[in-house]
FIKEZA-714081 format. One record per residue (C-alpha): residue number from 1; residue in one letter; z, y, x. Coordinates in pm, whole numbers. Example, Ala and Ser with C-alpha at 12.3 -4.5 7.8 and 13.67 -1.06 7.14 Angstrom:
+-----+---------+--------+--------+--------+
| num | residuo |     pz |     py |     px |
+-----+---------+--------+--------+--------+
|   1 |       a |    780 |   -450 |   1230 |
|   2 |       s |    714 |   -106 |   1367 |
+-----+---------+--------+--------+--------+
END
This chain:
+-----+---------+--------+--------+--------+
| num | residuo |     pz |     py |     px |
+-----+---------+--------+--------+--------+
|   1 |       m |   7971 |  16785 |  18118 |
|   2 |       f |   8041 |  16440 |  18261 |
|   3 |       n |   7706 |  16393 |  18433 |
|   4 |       n |   7809 |  16374 |  18796 |
|   5 |       p |   8066 |  16097 |  18867 |
|   6 |       l |   8137 |  16240 |  19216 |
|   7 |       n |   8286 |  16566 |  19082 |
|   8 |       s |   8658 |  16587 |  19091 |
|   9 |       f |   8859 |  16557 |  18776 |
|  10 |       h |   8970 |  16921 |  18802 |
|  11 |       e |   8612 |  17046 |  18818 |
|  12 |       i |   8521 |  16844 |  18508 |
|  13 |       v |   8820 |  16984 |  18315 |
|  14 |       a |   8733 |  17338 |  18422 |
|  15 |       e |   8374 |  17298 |  18297 |
|  16 |       a |   8496 |  17158 |  17964 |
|  17 |       k |   8736 |  17450 |  17927 |
|  18 |       e |   8456 |  17701 |  17989 |
|  19 |       e |   8240 |  17534 |  17723 |
|  20 |       r |   8525 |  17545 |  17467 |
|  21 |       e |   8586 |  17913 |  17541 |
|  22 |       q |   8216 |  17983 |  17495 |
|  23 |       f |   8224 |  17809 |  17154 |
|  24 |       d |   8533 |  18009 |  17059 |
|  25 |       r |   8348 |  18332 |  17140 |
|  26 |       l |   8045 |  18221 |  16935 |
|  27 |       l |   8254 |  18130 |  16631 |
|  28 |       t |   8469 |  18442 |  16629 |
|  29 |       i |   8409 |  18663 |  16325 |
|  30 |       s |   8500 |  19002 |  16457 |
|  31 |       t |   8310 |  19272 |  16267 |
|  32 |       p |   8365 |  19368 |  15902 |
|  33 |       r |   8001 |  19293 |  15830 |
|  34 |       e |   8042 |  18935 |  15946 |
|  35 |       r |   8358 |  18896 |  15739 |
|  36 |       l |   8175 |  19030 |  15434 |
|  37 |       l |   7891 |  18783 |  15488 |
|  38 |       v |   8133 |  18490 |  15514 |
|  39 |       g |   8315 |  18613 |  15201 |
|  40 |       v |   7991 |  18640 |  15002 |
|  41 |       i |   7887 |  18289 |  15108 |
|  42 |       a |   8228 |  18153 |  15004 |
|  43 |       v |   8209 |  18325 |  14662 |
|  44 |       v |   7856 |  18193 |  14601 |
|  45 |       l |   7966 |  17840 |  14691 |
|  46 |       c |   8268 |  17866 |  14458 |
|  47 |       i |   8047 |  17987 |  14173 |
|  48 |       l |   7799 |  17704 |  14233 |
|  49 |       l |   8077 |  17443 |  14237 |
|  50 |       g |   8227 |  17591 |  13921 |
|  51 |       w |   7890 |  17576 |  13744 |
|  52 |       l |   7836 |  17215 |  13856 |
|  53 |       f |   8163 |  17104 |  13698 |
|  54 |       f |   8210 |  17347 |  13406 |
|  55 |       g |   7857 |  17466 |  13321 |
|  56 |       n |   7623 |  17294 |  13079 |
|  57 |       v |   7256 |  17205 |  13067 |
|  58 |       a |   7052 |  17117 |  12757 |
|  59 |       h |   6931 |  16758 |  12740 |
|  60 |       s |   6609 |  16752 |  12536 |
|  61 |       l |   6364 |  16496 |  12407 |
|  62 |       v |   5995 |  16590 |  12382 |
|  63 |       v |   5782 |  16388 |  12138 |
|  64 |       d |   5435 |  16420 |  11989 |
|  65 |       g |   5366 |  16415 |  11617 |
|  66 |       v |   5201 |  16591 |  11325 |
|  67 |       l |   5322 |  16818 |  11050 |
|  68 |       a |   5254 |  16660 |  10711 |
|  69 |       e |   5134 |  16829 |  10396 |
|  70 |       q |   5398 |  16938 |  10145 |
|  71 |       g |   5553 |  16630 |   9987 |
|  72 |       e |   5665 |  16583 |   9632 |
|  73 |       n |   6025 |  16682 |   9718 |
|  74 |       l |   5923 |  16988 |   9921 |
|  75 |       t |   5807 |  17304 |   9748 |
|  76 |       e |   5559 |  17559 |   9882 |
|  77 |       g |   5819 |  17831 |   9946 |
|  78 |       s |   6063 |  17589 |  10106 |
|  79 |       r |   6165 |  17624 |  10469 |
|  80 |       t |   6179 |  17242 |  10499 |
|  81 |       v |   5880 |  17068 |  10654 |
|  82 |       r |   5804 |  16702 |  10697 |
|  83 |       a |   5675 |  16570 |  11026 |
|  84 |       f |   5572 |  16231 |  11157 |
|  85 |       i |   5662 |  16158 |  11518 |
|  86 |       w |   5587 |  15865 |  11744 |
|  87 |       v |   5884 |  15744 |  11949 |
|  88 |       e |   6040 |  15421 |  12059 |
|  89 |       t |   6320 |  15291 |  11836 |
|  90 |       d |   6593 |  15322 |  12101 |
|  91 |       i |   6502 |  15687 |  12159 |
|  92 |       a |   6493 |  15763 |  11786 |
|  93 |       s |   6850 |  15636 |  11754 |
|  94 |       h |   6964 |  15938 |  11959 |
|  95 |       i |   6817 |  16184 |  11706 |
|  96 |       e |   7070 |  16288 |  11443 |
|  97 |       d |   7090 |  16532 |  11154 |
|  98 |       g |   7168 |  16890 |  11257 |
|  99 |       m |   7013 |  16874 |  11604 |
| 100 |       p |   6811 |  17183 |  11705 |
| 101 |       v |   6434 |  17132 |  11722 |
| 102 |       m |   6145 |  17349 |  11841 |
| 103 |       i |   5797 |  17282 |  11700 |
| 104 |       e |   5518 |  17381 |  11939 |
| 105 |       t |   5182 |  17410 |  11764 |
| 106 |       d |   4830 |  17488 |  11883 |
| 107 |       l |   4684 |  17764 |  11670 |
| 108 |       t |   4312 |  17796 |  11588 |
| 109 |       d |   4263 |  18093 |  11820 |
| 110 |       g |   4383 |  17892 |  12122 |
| 111 |       e |   4731 |  18041 |  12130 |
| 112 |       k |   5049 |  17842 |  12101 |
| 113 |       g |   5304 |  17895 |  11827 |
| 114 |       a |   5670 |  17798 |  11833 |
| 115 |       h |   5892 |  17747 |  11531 |
| 116 |       g |   6263 |  17672 |  11556 |
| 117 |       g |   6475 |  17472 |  11316 |
| 118 |       t |   6716 |  17181 |  11278 |
| 119 |       v |   6667 |  16815 |  11195 |
| 120 |       a |   6760 |  16750 |  10829 |
| 121 |       a |   6683 |  16375 |  10819 |
| 122 |       i |   6505 |  16103 |  11018 |
| 123 |       s |   6385 |  15767 |  10892 |
| 124 |       d |   6153 |  15483 |  10992 |
| 125 |       v |   5815 |  15485 |  10821 |
| 126 |       p |   5574 |  15193 |  10794 |
| 127 |       f |   5253 |  15331 |  10942 |
| 128 |       s |   4978 |  15322 |  10680 |
| 129 |       g |   4699 |  15464 |  10897 |
| 130 |       g |   4673 |  15790 |  10702 |
| 131 |       l |   4707 |  15987 |  11022 |
| 132 |       g |   4451 |  15776 |  11209 |
| 133 |       a |   4296 |  16065 |  11400 |
| 134 |       s |   4634 |  16148 |  11548 |
| 135 |       e |   4747 |  15794 |  11624 |
| 136 |       p |   4877 |  15760 |  11981 |
| 137 |       e |   4746 |  15499 |  12222 |
| 138 |       a |   5087 |  15359 |  12327 |
| 139 |       p |   5267 |  15103 |  12107 |
| 140 |       v |   5543 |  15311 |  11947 |
| 141 |       f |   5691 |  15347 |  11599 |
| 142 |       v |   5638 |  15625 |  11347 |
| 143 |       h |   5943 |  15811 |  11217 |
| 144 |       r |   5953 |  16070 |  10941 |
| 145 |       v |   6157 |  16376 |  11027 |
| 146 |       d |   6250 |  16646 |  10777 |
| 147 |       i |   6307 |  16977 |  10954 |
| 148 |       v |   6470 |  17288 |  10812 |
| 149 |       l |   6297 |  17585 |  10978 |
| 150 |       d |   6460 |  17911 |  11075 |
| 151 |       e |   6169 |  18098 |  10911 |
| 152 |       s |   5912 |  17996 |  10649 |
| 153 |       l |   5587 |  17842 |  10769 |
| 154 |       d |   5242 |  17822 |  10609 |
| 155 |       l |   5170 |  17450 |  10620 |
| 156 |       n |   4818 |  17485 |  10480 |
| 157 |       t |   4698 |  17599 |  10822 |
| 158 |       l |   4906 |  17348 |  11021 |
| 159 |       a |   4897 |  17033 |  10808 |
| 160 |       d |   4774 |  16718 |  10987 |
| 161 |       r |   4764 |  16901 |  11320 |
| 162 |       k |   4912 |  16756 |  11638 |
| 163 |       c |   5235 |  16923 |  11745 |
| 164 |       r |   5493 |  16880 |  12013 |
| 165 |       f |   5857 |  16855 |  11905 |
| 166 |       v |   6134 |  16946 |  12148 |
| 167 |       i |   6461 |  16807 |  12012 |
| 168 |       e |   6786 |  16906 |  12184 |
| 169 |       i |   6983 |  16581 |  12214 |
| 170 |       g |   7295 |  16742 |  12356 |
| 171 |       r |   7446 |  16939 |  12639 |
| 172 |       q |   7613 |  16807 |  12953 |
| 173 |       t |   7752 |  16929 |  13281 |
| 174 |       p |   7512 |  16947 |  13576 |
| 175 |       i |   7729 |  16713 |  13785 |
| 176 |       s |   7695 |  16443 |  13518 |
| 177 |       l |   7317 |  16457 |  13563 |
| 178 |       f |   7362 |  16366 |  13929 |
| 179 |       l |   7612 |  16091 |  13850 |
| 180 |       m |   7400 |  15925 |  13576 |
| 181 |       r |   7266 |  15587 |  13672 |
| 182 |       r |   6896 |  15543 |  13623 |
| 183 |       p |   6773 |  15196 |  13513 |
+-----+---------+--------+--------+--------+
END
């Protein structure tokens, strides 16, 4: 546009005007199909922005542990199971009564089983070494969690077996995930 300093000012202005007119022609939305495309893009962007601010995403905690044998307080037909999980103390403080939990177990035939329920109680347990085969390598603390299952479960086949517990800590908007500060 302004490459040649010997061109007259009028020639430079004429070239700039031609370039602007060319951009105007490129940006003109003239057919109904183009208008529909722009409308669809605008609606999709509005939906995405609405979901970012008003939607919600589950915030979960995944921990390893074992299902214990039936305790003295828990009967055979009860839907309440006792589990021992290994977590750090500051993470365990986020777990409260009534939170949804999913127990993922490895069955003997190689398949995975999933059992839903809610946390009934959580407490610190001094580790006595009774679950030595399942003891994790990292230095963490053992917590006893009582879980009320949605359906009954045969603990005889799952007692003292490693399980994965997915505990839903809460729900939050997607935009808050982006705005969270990471340590």
